[in-house]
PyMOL CGO cylinders between C-alpha atoms (Angstrom):
from pymol import cmd
from pymol.cgo import CYLINDER

trace = [
    CYLINDER, -67.95, 18.67, 26.06, -64.75, 18.90, 27.55, 0.3, 1, 1, 1, 1, 1, 1,
    CYLINDER, -64.75, 18.90, 27.55, -64.20, 16.17, 30.61, 0.3, 1, 1, 1, 1, 1, 1,
    CYLINDER, -64.20, 16.17, 30.61, -61.39, 16.59, 33.16, 0.3, 1, 1, 1, 1, 1, 1,
    CYLINDER, -61.39, 16.59, 33.16, -58.69, 14.38, 33.68, 0.3, 1, 1, 1, 1, 1, 1,
    CYLINDER, -58.69, 14.38, 33.68, -58.12, 12.53, 37.51, 0.3, 1, 1, 1, 1, 1, 1,
    CYLINDER, -58.12, 12.53, 37.51, -54.30, 13.15, 36.51, 0.3, 1, 1, 1, 1, 1, 1,
    CYLINDER, -54.30, 13.15, 36.51, -55.32, 16.72, 36.45, 0.3, 1, 1, 1, 1, 1, 1,
    CYLINDER, -55.32, 16.72, 36.45, -57.01, 16.85, 39.15, 0.3, 1, 1, 1, 1, 1, 1,
    CYLINDER, -57.01, 16.85, 39.15, -54.10, 16.16, 41.40, 0.3, 1, 1, 1, 1, 1, 1,
    CYLINDER, -54.10, 16.16, 41.40, -51.58, 17.95, 39.45, 0.3, 1, 1, 1, 1, 1, 1,
    CYLINDER, -51.58, 17.95, 39.45, -53.94, 21.16, 40.00, 0.3, 1, 1, 1, 1, 1, 1,
    CYLINDER, -53.94, 21.16, 40.00, -54.67, 20.61, 43.90, 0.3, 1, 1, 1, 1, 1, 1,
    CYLINDER, -54.67, 20.61, 43.90, -50.70, 20.01, 44.41, 0.3, 1, 1, 1, 1, 1, 1,
    CYLINDER, -50.70, 20.01, 44.41, -50.31, 22.99, 43.06, 0.3, 1, 1, 1, 1, 1, 1,
    CYLINDER, -50.31, 22.99, 43.06, -53.01, 24.86, 45.09, 0.3, 1, 1, 1, 1, 1, 1,
    CYLINDER, -53.01, 24.86, 45.09, -51.56, 23.08, 47.54, 0.3, 1, 1, 1, 1, 1, 1,
    CYLINDER, -51.56, 23.08, 47.54, -47.62, 24.02, 46.96, 0.3, 1, 1, 1, 1, 1, 1,
    CYLINDER, -47.62, 24.02, 46.96, -48.93, 27.63, 46.63, 0.3, 1, 1, 1, 1, 1, 1,
    CYLINDER, -48.93, 27.63, 46.63, -51.18, 27.68, 49.84, 0.3, 1, 1, 1, 1, 1, 1,
    CYLINDER, -51.18, 27.68, 49.84, -48.11, 26.68, 51.83, 0.3, 1, 1, 1, 1, 1, 1,
    CYLINDER, -48.11, 26.68, 51.83, -45.86, 29.23, 50.02, 0.3, 1, 1, 1, 1, 1, 1,
    CYLINDER, -45.86, 29.23, 50.02, -47.98, 31.59, 50.88, 0.3, 1, 1, 1, 1, 1, 1,
    CYLINDER, -47.98, 31.59, 50.88, -48.49, 30.47, 54.62, 0.3, 1, 1, 1, 1, 1, 1,
    CYLINDER, -48.49, 30.47, 54.62, -44.75, 30.50, 54.84, 0.3, 1, 1, 1, 1, 1, 1,
    CYLINDER, -44.75, 30.50, 54.84, -44.65, 34.11, 53.37, 0.3, 1, 1, 1, 1, 1, 1,
    CYLINDER, -44.65, 34.11, 53.37, -46.62, 34.84, 56.49, 0.3, 1, 1, 1, 1, 1, 1,
    CYLINDER, -46.62, 34.84, 56.49, -49.24, 36.48, 53.77, 0.3, 1, 1, 1, 1, 1, 1,
    CYLINDER, -49.24, 36.48, 53.77, -52.68, 37.61, 55.60, 0.3, 1, 1, 1, 1, 1, 1,
    CYLINDER, -52.68, 37.61, 55.60, -55.78, 34.60, 54.92, 0.3, 1, 1, 1, 1, 1, 1,
    CYLINDER, -55.78, 34.60, 54.92, -57.83, 37.10, 52.91, 0.3, 1, 1, 1, 1, 1, 1,
    CYLINDER, -57.83, 37.10, 52.91, -54.79, 38.02, 50.39, 0.3, 1, 1, 1, 1, 1, 1,
    CYLINDER, -54.79, 38.02, 50.39, -53.75, 34.58, 50.09, 0.3, 1, 1, 1, 1, 1, 1,
    CYLINDER, -53.75, 34.58, 50.09, -57.56, 33.82, 49.10, 0.3, 1, 1, 1, 1, 1, 1,
    CYLINDER, -57.56, 33.82, 49.10, -57.38, 36.93, 46.80, 0.3, 1, 1, 1, 1, 1, 1,
    CYLINDER, -57.38, 36.93, 46.80, -54.23, 34.86, 45.19, 0.3, 1, 1, 1, 1, 1, 1,
    CYLINDER, -54.23, 34.86, 45.19, -55.80, 31.29, 44.97, 0.3, 1, 1, 1, 1, 1, 1,
    CYLINDER, -55.80, 31.29, 44.97, -58.98, 33.29, 43.20, 0.3, 1, 1, 1, 1, 1, 1,
    CYLINDER, -58.98, 33.29, 43.20, -56.79, 34.88, 40.88, 0.3, 1, 1, 1, 1, 1, 1,
    CYLINDER, -56.79, 34.88, 40.88, -54.42, 31.50, 40.00, 0.3, 1, 1, 1, 1, 1, 1,
    CYLINDER, -54.42, 31.50, 40.00, -58.21, 29.79, 39.12, 0.3, 1, 1, 1, 1, 1, 1,
    CYLINDER, -58.21, 29.79, 39.12, -59.21, 32.43, 37.39, 0.3, 1, 1, 1, 1, 1, 1,
    CYLINDER, -59.21, 32.43, 37.39, -55.83, 32.72, 35.15, 0.3, 1, 1, 1, 1, 1, 1,
    CYLINDER, -55.83, 32.72, 35.15, -56.11, 28.78, 34.52, 0.3, 1, 1, 1, 1, 1, 1,
    CYLINDER, -56.11, 28.78, 34.52, -59.71, 28.51, 33.31, 0.3, 1, 1, 1, 1, 1, 1,
    CYLINDER, -59.71, 28.51, 33.31, -58.77, 31.86, 31.21, 0.3, 1, 1, 1, 1, 1, 1,
    CYLINDER, -58.77, 31.86, 31.21, -55.26, 29.67, 29.71, 0.3, 1, 1, 1, 1, 1, 1,
    CYLINDER, -55.26, 29.67, 29.71, -57.75, 26.83, 29.38, 0.3, 1, 1, 1, 1, 1, 1,
    CYLINDER, -57.75, 26.83, 29.38, -61.00, 28.48, 27.55, 0.3, 1, 1, 1, 1, 1, 1,
    CYLINDER, -61.00, 28.48, 27.55, -58.43, 30.00, 25.09, 0.3, 1, 1, 1, 1, 1, 1,
    CYLINDER, -58.43, 30.00, 25.09, -56.23, 26.74, 24.02, 0.3, 1, 1, 1, 1, 1, 1,
    CYLINDER, -56.23, 26.74, 24.02, -59.77, 25.24, 23.51, 0.3, 1, 1, 1, 1, 1, 1,
    CYLINDER, -59.77, 25.24, 23.51, -61.01, 28.27, 21.42, 0.3, 1, 1, 1, 1, 1, 1,
    CYLINDER, -61.01, 28.27, 21.42, -57.44, 27.80, 19.42, 0.3, 1, 1, 1, 1, 1, 1,
    CYLINDER, -57.44, 27.80, 19.42, -57.59, 24.19, 19.07, 0.3, 1, 1, 1, 1, 1, 1,
    CYLINDER, -57.59, 24.19, 19.07, -61.56, 24.84, 17.69, 0.3, 1, 1, 1, 1, 1, 1,
    CYLINDER, -61.56, 24.84, 17.69, -59.95, 27.16, 14.87, 0.3, 1, 1, 1, 1, 1, 1,
]
cmd.load_cgo(trace, "trace")
């Protein structure tokens, strides 16, 4: 079982806060901000699982 690191968590939170701030500055509605944040999270999980699958082969 893989575990996350404190540094990875901090970097992820930093990226999400920058994205949220940028979307607010662009006056994107709250609904679309949540949609985009969800897409980013799903993308990150997909990339991480793809890396783990490749490393097992």
